[in-house]
C-alpha positions, 0 to 999 in steps of 0.5 A, spaced: 505 780 576 502 786 573 502 786 566 506 792 563 503 797 559 504 799 552 502 805 549 500 805 542 500 811 537 496 810 531 492 805 534 486 805 528 491 806 523 495 801 518 502 800 522 498 801 529 493 797 528 497 791 527 501 793 533 495 793 537 493 786 535 499 783 536 500 786 543 493 783 544 494 776 541 501 776 546 496 776 552 502 779 556 501 787 556 495 792 557 495 796 551 493 803 551 491 807 545 491 815 543 485 817 540 483 824 538 476 822 539 475 817 544 468 816 543 468 815 536 467 808 533 474 806 531 475 808 539 469 804 542 471 798 538 478 798 541 475 799 548 470 793 547 477 789 546 480 791 552 484 796 550 485 803 554 483 809 549 486 816 552 484 822 549 491 824 546 494 828 539 501 828 536 499 835 534 498 837 542 505 834 546 501 836 552 496 831 551 501 825 551 502 825 558 496 821 559 498 817 553 505 815 557 503 816 564 505 809 567 507 806 560 513 801 560 514 801 553 511 805 547 510 805 539 510 811 536 509 813 528 508 819 525 503 820 519 505 823 512 498 822 510 495 826 515 496 833 512 496 836 519 503 832 520 506 832 512 512 837 512 513 836 520 514 829 521 521 831 524 518 836 529 512 832 531 516 826 532 522 829 536 517 832 541 513 825 542 519 822 543 521 827 548 514 827 552 515 819 552 522 820 556 519 825 560 513 821 562 518 815 564 517 810 558 522 805 559 523 802 552 521 806 545 520 803 538 520 808 533 517 807 526 523 810 522 525 809 515 532 810 511 535 817 511 534 817 503 537 824 503 543 823 506 544 816 502 543 819 495 548 825 497 542 830 497 540 829 491 533 826 493 529 829 499 523 823 500 520 827 505 517 821 509 523 817 509 528 823 511 524 826 516 523 820 520 530 818 519 532 825 522 528 823 529 532 817 530 538 821 533 533 824 538 531 817 540 538 815 541 540 821 545 534 821 549 536 816 555 531 811 554 533 804 558 532 801 551 530 803 544 528 800 538 527 802 531 522 798 526 522 800 519 516 798 515 516 795 508 513 798 501 506 796 503 503 790 499 496 793 500 498 799 496 499 794 490 491 794 490 491 801 487 491 800 480 490 805 474 488 804 467 493 803 462 494 806 455 493 798 453 486 798 456 489 794 462 490 796 469 496 796 473 501 802 474 505 807 471 512 808 475 518 813 474 523 807 474 525 801 471 520 796 472 525 790 472 529 793 477 529 788 483 529 793 489 523 794 493 523 791 499 515 790 500 511 786 505 504 786 509 504 792 513 500 788 518 505 784 520 509 790 522 505 789 529 508 782 531 516 785 530 514 790 535 510 786 540 516 781 539 521 786 540 518 788 547 517 781 549 525 780 548 527 785 553 535 784 553 536 778 549 534 784 543 540 788 542 539 795 544 538 800 538 536 794 533 533 796 526 528 791 524 526 792 517 520 787 516 520 785 509 516 779 505 521 779 499 525 784 495 521 785 488 521 789 481 514 791 478 515 786 473 515 781 479 508 784 481 506 784 475 507 776 473 505 774 480 499 777 479 498 775 472 500 767 474 493 768 479 489 770 473 489 777 473 491 781 467 495 787 469 501 791 467 506 796 468 509 802 464 514 806 465 513 814 464 518 820 464 519 823 471 516 830 469 510 826 466 509 823 473 510 829 476 504 832 473 499 826 475 496 829 482 498 833 487 504 830 491 506 826 485 514 829 486 514 826 493 513 819 490 517 820 484 523 822 488 522 815 492 521 811 486 528 814 483 531 813 491 529 805 490 532 804 484 538 807 486 539 805 493 533 800 494 527 801 499 531 800 505 538 802 503 545 800 504 543 797 511 537 792 508 541 786 509 542 787 516 536 790 518 532 784 515 536 779 518 534 782 525 527 782 524 527 775 521 531 773 527 525 775 532 519 773 528 519 765 527 517 763 520 519 770 517 514 774 513 509 773 508 511 773 501 507 777 495 505 771 491 502 768 498 499 774 500 496 776 493 493 769 493 488 771 499 488 778 498 488 780 491 483 776 487 482 776 479 476 781 478 476 784 485 
């Protein structure tokens, strides 16, 4: 029996890289990855692992034909961190969804996030959440045989980015209540197993399911306590929103995101259902922060 082809956007990135790993580990899919430069070192490394690498770019919709041709399934994610995509995720995502449908992809898995603008009653935009959420309707109406939504958590990996604090320690300065246990967080590498299992589940997974990858629900104080129990000396301080906005270019986007977390939680009002669906699909669930930090954030590192 011929193994189905699964096309992956972002195969060298945080989300797509984990998807590639999990698909290869399943040993029942052929994996095809989009690359702007198939001759790059990262692309060659994927080729050496048996991945088919094709030249394709989300910014050039016509190039996606090569990525999607003959593919049974496709994993799609946009990247707010790419300056060329910032502010255009809704447009770029919708175009890529339609390209996949036109090419005959049967099962699309779209990496989305909650509609923070809608959930907050228009008070908070949080573009990198809301623009992805707006693509959901395009996915639903495109007419795929199957479609699934996967939601990435607040990355544990983000917590490695510590800044100097006024008391001399390192840690985080945040425009929200550090005691608010509202952050659905997890190891982003584990999103890949969720995606691979969703492709493998077929009709056993309800069509249109939302799968929220979550190692636990935390506050900033929880992160501090966990790390300090492991031998770190970190802290967290709350700063005024207007102060945070001046920290770096683009800080307002993150400030609104933190305010959204505090008011509505990371995954929003449907969190419980989406987290339960992902946990049901992945035996053993997902890694908790204490376990992840023990392995990945050594004191003094």
